[in-house]
Structure formats: C-alpha cells, structure tokens
C-alpha positions, 0 to 999 in steps of 0.5 A: 214375561211382563204383565202386558204379555211381552216376551224376552227376545231369547224365548222368541228365538228359542221358539224359533228354532223349532221351525228351523228343525221342521222346515229342514224337512218341509222345504224338502217336501216343498221343492224336491219330493217329486223330483226325488221320487221321479228321478232318483227313487225312480217310480212313475209320476202317476204312481208318485201322485197317487202316493202323495194324495193317499198319504197326505190325506191320511196325514191330514186326518191325523192332524186334528186327532193329534191336536185333540190328544195334545189338548188333553195332555197334562205334564209338568212341562205343559200340554205341547212342549213335551212332544218336542222332547218325545218325538224328535229322535224317532222323527229324525230316524224316519227322515233317513229311512224315507230318503234311503232307496232300497234295491227292491223291485217296482212293487217293493219300492212302492211299498217302501215309499208308502211305508216310509213317507206315511210314517215320516209324516205321522211323526211329523204331525206328532212333533209339529202339531204341538209346536205350532199350537205352542204359539197360541199359548206362549203369550196371551197378547195378540201383537206379541204373537205376530212378533213371535210368528215373524221369528218363527218364520225367520228361522223357517226361511232360514232352514229354507235358505239352508235347504235350497243352498245346500241339499243338492250339492251335499247330495252330490258331495256325499254321494260321490256320484251315487245320488241315492246314497247322497240323499240318505247320508244328507238326512243323517246330517239334517236329522242330527241337526233337527234333534238339537233344534227341537231340543232347544225349542223345548228348553227355552220356551213356556206355556202361559195361556191355559183353558178356563178352569171351568172347561170340561173335556168334550171332543164333541163340543170342541168339534162343534165349536170349531166348525162354528168358528167363522173366522177359523173357517174363513182362515182354513179356506184361505190357507187351502187356496194359498197352499195350493198356489205354493204347492203346485208351483213348488212340485214342478220348480226342479222339473221346470229348470231341468227340462225347460230351462236347462243348462245356460251360458250366462253372464252374471255380476261378479261371476262373469260368463260361465256355463251353469247347469240346471242344478246350480240354477235351480239351487240359486233360484230357490235360495235367493227366494228364501233370502227374499222371504226372510227379508219380507218376514223382518218387515211384515210385522211393521207392515201389519201394524200399519195396515192390519194383518188382513189388509197386509195379506191381501196387498202382499199376495196380490203382488205375489200372484201377478209376479207368478203369472208373469213367468208364462211369458218368460223364455228359457234363456231369460234366467236373469228376469226369472231371478228378478221375479223370484226376488220381488215375489218371495219378498211379498208372498213369503211373509204370508205364513206369518200373518196366517198363523198369527191370525189362527192364534187370534181365531182361537182367542175368538173361540174362547171369547165367544164360547168360553172354551179354548181348543188351541191344539185343535185350532192349529191342528186342523189348520195344518190339516188344510195345509197338507190337503193342499199339498196333496192335491197340488202335488197330485194335480202337478204330477198327474198333468205331467203324466197325462202329457207324457212326462218321462224322467231323465229324457228330452220332454215333448213340446206339450209337456214343456207347456204343461210345466210352464202353466204349472209354474205360472198361471195355474198357481195364480188361479189358486192365489186369486181365489185365496185373496177373494176368500180372505176378504170376508175375514171379520177380525180387524184390530179394533175387534181384537183389542176388545176381545183381548181386554175381555179375555184378560179380565177373565184369566186374571180372575181365574189365574189361567196364565201361570207358566208351566216349567 
C-alpha cells in the first residue's frame, strides 16, 4: 500500500472473498428462510415469526458484544482477521445442522429450530463482525474504502447470484424428491465453499489503521462516545429503515410467486413459449435481481464521486422505492413486467449497501477525529445489530400478517391472504424506504468535511506511527 492509502487490487479482491462466503448464508436468510421453515421444515407461520423475532433480537444484542471483544483482541494477525481463521469451520458445520430437518414431533422440531438458528447466527456474528470491521482498518483513505466496499459487495451480489440461481435447483437435484435431504446436502456444499473463501480473505488482507497509542481500554467510554456520534446514529436509523424495506419484501418473495403468480405460460426471448413453474420463475427473478445489483455496484463508486455518497444514496433509493411500490398494481400474468421492474430497481437500490458501509467507516473516522478514540469493531458491530433487528422485525411483521390473514402452507390461499402478500411485496416496504430517505437527509458528513477529517487524522497517525500493517 502506498503512503496515499491506495491498496493493490489483489488485496481488495481477497477482502471480497469474505463476503462471498458470508452472503451464501445471508442471501438464504433473506430469500428462503421463511419459506424453508413454513414449507419444508413445516412449523406454523406464527411460531416461525416468533422464533425469528426472539433469535434475531438475541443475535443483535451479541453484535456490539462481539465488536467490543474484537476491538480488544491483540494477535500478530491484528484484531479482526484472526476470527476469519478461527470461526469459519464451526460456522459451516452449524449451517448444515440448521438446514437439517429432524424426525421430531412439533415441540422437538421447534426446539431444534431455535437451538440451531440461534447457534448459526451467533457464529455468523463471530466471523462476520470482525470481517466487516476490517473494512475500517484496511486503509485510512475514505475514497479507497468506498472502492473496497464496492468490491466487497460485488462479491456479495455474486454470492447472491449463486444462491438465487443454484439453491432451489440444487435442493431438488441432491434431494431426489426429498426436499429436507436436499436442503441439508446443499449446505454441505455451501459450507465447504465458505470455509475456503474465508481463508482466502484471512490470508490476503492486512490491518493498517490502529487506535491511538494513548487510547486506554474503557467499555463505558466506548459506548458513551458511540451513542453521542451523531453521524453514526443517523446511519443506524437509516440502516434500520432500509433493512425493513428489504426484509419485509424478501420474506414473502417466494410465497408471492408460489401463491399469487403461480405457474405461468410465457413466451420468453430465446426460450419461446413454455410453461414455467413458480420455482423457475422465482429463481430467475432473484437471479436477475442479483445480476442487476452487481452492475449497480460496479457503477456506484463512480456515481458517488460525482454527487457524494449521501446524495447518491438518496437518488438511487428514491428510484427503488417507486419501482417497488409499482408491484401493487401488477397482475399475476404480468411476469415480464415484474422482471423489468426487478432489473431497474435492483440496479438502483442494490448498491445502497456499498454506500452505507463506506459511510459507517467514515463515522468511525469522525469519532476518532472528534474524541480521540477509535472503536472500529464497535461501530460496525452496533451497525449490524440494526440490520438484524430490522430483519427480525421485518420477518415478524410479514409472517404475523400472513398468519392473521389465514395463511396455511401448500394450499390455495384466500383473497385476503393474497392481498396481504401483494401489500408485503410492494406498498408496505415502500413506506419503510421513504422513512430511510428522510432520515439520511440529516446525515452531516459531506466529502469536503471528510477530506478535512482525513487530513487531521493522517497527521496524528504519522506522529504516533499508528498505520503499521499487521502480518
């Protein structure tokens, strides 16, 4: 890395492999967890919603605890990288257990679901919080962090593409008609891949930004300064509303296509006229969305340089909100129009996570500049806590509404249930999207302010020698 803070491409790519591993699971959580538990594991929607809420709230509480632990970890590899090495195998093993359906009664299955899901998410926290915090210490340069964040999410959307395109077909192929067996074996495959990818991220990256040498460990001061970091608080609220936008919709996407759209006779370019099952349609819908998001990620760094990260977030998200709301007026047979809206909305709203995580790294710089203390792990872990709370509440709202409207798996749904699915796919997430845009309007760190902060911090770090790479 040159003195200016620029990273070589190979290190940026190595860092991206960590998200390739993580999102094999996170994309499954987003798109298929509610479907897996209601239609494969077969527990009632209301019971599944409570499990999601309880387990993810508990998991969210663990995030800042993990951040505090990581900030205080000292090894020859740094503070955050070692957890990629230590936790990748236990995480993969727990993934297989989570997607294994035991031959238990209703109570036993629910206990198994709670135990394995909570265990999986705790291990996800143990590997992903340090991995995410690594973004804040891999380089001191804010523009380079946006570039690294873009590559991170290129790999993330690549993993999303893999899950969307391969998971349901792989379940079918490996299960041979037994979906429960297919899900379990599929996560043996994903688990092996995840271990390899985490190890690449561990071996190929370095930590360069250290806390000031004069900083004394103090959990009380760290927490106090975090909750008085105004840019971080605004990002936290923005992220919560954004995650609700994504989570509510993603939680019912498979149900929407299974029960509202169903099997369709379509005439598609290059494929001609054919009857397509809902599994094929939803897999193609999610896959094309991931591909469009990946294109958006390739362009977002350039766009953010033109208008600033905050303005880029507002412009792109506003487009995604409008296109999501438009699903309310689509009929089941308008599948091609659904795909068009998915492509454009994914192109604009897919890159938002790139901007958010780069802005979180900026807020860590702000905290160090303002107070003289750097708590990178805590900043990122408390931020992922908001994500998990958002996912918990989003899935809870979706499943509770479905239960209240009489949803039952694997049967024809009532008109009220179908209308509920339509609202959860369109207008309800759009409301959360509008809220997120309103909140981010108050975010105070523009590019001019960040340049001033970077200059001051570089002078301090040069004087203290706080940017020596960890091996």
